[in-house]
N, C-alpha and C positions, 0 to 999 in steps of 0.2 A: 504493500500500500504506500502511495506517495503522500507527502505532506502537502498542505495547502500552498506553501511557498513554492513547491516544486511544480504544482499544476496551474499556477496563476503567475502571469508575468508582471503584474502591477498590483500593489496593495494600496487601495484608496482609503487612507486612514483618517478617521476623525481624530480630534485632539482632546478636547475636554471630556474626561471620563473614560478615554480610551488609551491615550498616551500619558497624560498627566491629570492630576486632580488637586485642586487647591494650590496650584503653582508648583507641585512636587511630582516628580516622575512616578508612575505606577510601577510596582515591583515587576522585574523581569523584562521590561520593555526594551531597554537598550540592547542587551544580549540577544533577545529574540529577533529584533529587526536586523541586527548585524548578521545573524545566522540566516535569516530569510534572504538577505542580499546574496549570501554565498550559495543559496539554493536556487537563485535565479529570479527572485521577485524584487522589483524596485519599489521602494516606499515613496508614496506621494501623499503629502499631508493636505487634506481637503477640509477647509474649515469655513463655517458660516461667519466666523468672527470678522467684523467689518472695520475694526479700529486699528489693527496692527498690520504693517506692510510685511511682505514675505521675508525680507532681510532680518527684520526684528524677530519674527517667529523662528526663523532658522537659527539665529544666534541663541535664542532662549532654549531651543531644543538641544543644540550642541552643548550648552552649559549643563543640561540635565543628563548628559551621557548618551544622547540620541543624535549622532552627527547628521547635519542637514545643511543644504545650501539653498539660496533663494529659489532656484528653479524647482526644488523639491516641494515647494509650498504654493498652494493655490488658494486664494481667498475669495469670498463672495463679492467684494467690490470689483475684482477683475472680471468675473463672470457678468456682473451687472453692467459694467462699462461696455462689454462686448455686445450685450443685448441692446444697449442704446445705439450703438453704431449700426445695427441691423436696420434701424428705422429712421435715423436722423443723420444729416450730412455733416461733414467735417466743419468745424467752426460754430456749430449750433450750441446754444446756451442751455445748460442743465442746472437746475436748482438742486443744490446738495444739502441734504439734511443728514449730517453725520460727521465723522472724524476726518482729520486732514488726509488720511490715507485714501478715503473714498473720493475726496476732491482730486487727489493726485491721480487716482485710477482713471477718472473722467478725463483729466488733462492729457494723460499718456495716450489715449486713443484719439486725440484730436478734437475733443469737445471742450467747451469753455465752462468751467464751474462758476456758478454765481450763488448768492445767498439770499437774494431778494426777489419777490414776485414782480416788482416793478421793472426788473431787467428783462421781462418778457421771455422766460425760458420756454423751450419746447417740451421739456420733460422735467420730472422730479425724480431724483434717486435718493433712497432712504436707507440708512444703515445705523447701527447702534453707535452711540457716543454718550458718555456720561454727562455731556454738556447739552444734549438735546432737551429742549423745554418748550413751553407754550409759544414763545416768540418764533422759534424755528418751525413748529407745527403750523402756526398761523400763516406764515409765508407760503408753506407748501399747500395749505388749504386753499389759499387765494389762487395759486397757480393751477391747481387741479380743477377748481371750479371754472377756470378760464379755458380748460380743455387740454392742459398739458398731459403728456404721456406719464406713466407712473411705474417705476421699477423699484422693488424692495430687495435689498440684499438677502434678507431672510425674514421669516415670520415666526421665529422662536419667541414664544411668549415669556420664557424665563431665561436667565443667564446664570450659570453656575459660578459661584464665588466662594471664597473661604468663609464668608458669612452666611452661606446658604444660597438658595435660589432667589434672585432679584429680577425686577422687570427687564425683559429683553426687548429687542427691536420689534418683535411682534406685538408687544403691548402698545408701543407708540404707533405702529401701523394700524392697530385696531381703533385708536383714537381718531385717525384720519378717515378710516372706513366709516365710522359712526358719524363724523362731521360732514362727509361728502356723499355717502352712498356709493362710492366707487370701490373697486378692488384693484390692487397692483398686479403687475406681472412679477414673478418671483424668481430670483437668480439662484438662491441657495437651496440647500436641502430643506424639505423633502422633494422639491422640484428637481428636474434633471439637468438644467444648464451647467451648473457647477461641476457635476460629475462628467458630463460630456466634454467639458473643457479639459478636465484632468486626463481623460482617456486620449484626447487628441494630442495633448502636450507630450506624452510619452509613447504615443503610437501603440497603445496596448491593444492586444487581441484577446487576452484572457484576464480581464480585471476582476478583482475581488473587493467588494466594499467591506470595510471593517469598522464597527462602531458599537457604542453602548446604548444608543437610543433607538427604540423601535419606531417612534413617530417621526424621526428625521433621517437617521442613517439607513435603517432598514427600509423605510418607506421610499427613500430615494433610490435604493437599489432596485426595488420593484418598478419604479417609474422608468428606470433606464434598462430594465430587463437584464440585470447583472446579479450574479450570486452574491451572498452576503454572509459574514460571520458576525454573530453577536457575542461580545465579551461582557462578562458579568462584573465589570469594574466601575460602572458609573450609574446612570440614572435609572434605566429600566431594570426591573427585577424579574425573578423567575415567575412570580405571580402574574406580572404583566405579560410575560411570554405565554403562559397557558391561556390567557384571555385574549390574545392577539387576534384581530380579524385577518383575513387573507392578505391584505395589502401591507401588513406589518410583520409578516412571518419570515424569520431568517432561514437561510439554508443550513448553516452550521452553527454550533455552539462551542464556546470555550470559557473557562473561568478567567483567563487572561491571555495575553498575546503569545504565550508559549504554544498555544494551540495552532499557531501558524507553522511551526517548525517541528512539532512533535505529534505524530499521529495518535499517540495515546492520550493527548491532551485536547483533542477536538472530537466532536461527534456530529455526524450528519443526522438531521431529523428524518426518521424513516417515513416512507409514504404508505401509511395504512397498516403496517405490521404491528403486531401486539406482543412480539417476543424478540429480544435481541440478546446475543451472547457475547461475552468477552473472554479474556484470558483467565479471569478468576470467578466470574459470577454471571449467571443468566437471569435476566429480568423478564417479567411479564406484567401486563397491565390489564385489568378487567374492570368492567362497569358494574357497580353494585349500587342500585338505586340512583341517588343523586350525587354519587362520588366515584372517583377513580381509585382503585386499589392496586398498589404496587407490591409485587411479590418477588422473592428471589429464590434461586436454587439452593441457597444456604440457610434453610430453615432448621428449627430444632435447637436443642441445647448447645450444639457445637457451633452455632452461627456466630460470626465475629461481632464485636461491639462497634466496629467501624468499617468503612469501606474506602478504597482508594479514590482519589479525585477522578481517575479515568472511569471507574465503575459508576460513581455518582453522576458523572456527566452523561454516560450512556442511559442511566435511569431517567434523567431529566429529558433527554431526547425522546425516549419512549413516552413519557408522560405528556410532552408537548404534542406529539402526533395523536395520542388518544384524546387529549383535550380538544384539539381542533376538529377531530372527527365526531366527537360526542357533544361538544359544546358544554362540557362539564369542567369545572375548575377546582372543586373540592377534592382533596387527595387524602389517602389513608395508607398507612404502612401495614402490611400483613405479617411482618416478621422483623427481627432485630436488624438484619442487614438493610432491609428496605427503610426502616426508621432512620438508620444512620445516613443513608443516601439522601433522604428528604431533609434531614438536619443540615447536611453539607450544602444542599441547594437552597437553603433558606425557606423551606416549605414546611408548614405545620402538618402533622399527621401522626396519629398514635398507632401503636402496634398491639 
């Protein structure tokens, strides 16, 4: 069996919750991505973040032990600027609601960034900045009501920080939607323009989307018809996974990025099977009334008190397939090994 890094030529990696969390690298990320490169997969860091330029992101990653150069980073402002050039000629004015990097992205494609509706912009581009406020939204509102095109870098309602989830660009976009009755075109995840730009940049034929959020990373993979790996290091939980609708369901699961380079640390969610076996344990999932029951081949007094991460991950993949088929999300362990697997996966269930 080949690893994910061996079967995909580009890893389209989310940042927050996938590579780092709270400004600190997540365990095992640096070595895993270095090994992935040795196995033939190039890392491309694809982020909805609209406030930092690629050089700054690359420098920050390198300081965390994840070597990166500016071409390895693609941000939503770059994708948004490309969307604007598809509709508007060189030299056209664009009202920027966002950070300096968003204005610079507009400038780099030959458009003219402005900040006032009185400058008669043909479009509004909106991205997150901690300095965005009522005055900036008011200028955008006037321009949009006058008929300006509207592109949002992303519609993430929240922004992960070391203080918890705070209002993201999507919250500000929602304010303008409420004020104008209009909806923007969206560059970032979960829409596909950002992902398409990343694939074009590295001329990838076998890309893999890697992320922690079902509603952005995995949804974007579905929009672009690209396989995906969900890592359990960020926002979305295993409970979210079991309840995921079809458009938010990942192809593969891993506890962390080691799943890219170690076949025992990743699991593909099976299509409709109810039994899976591994090197140490066989799992089965049955429907019992309104719940799913996980059982193992290691029942009885000799059953272990714990299971390996690899075994727990296979159990989770089985549960996900069963939950999607049955639309049941309550889980129960039928024996000690199953209870240990549920505990490792953060799922409640008694034995």
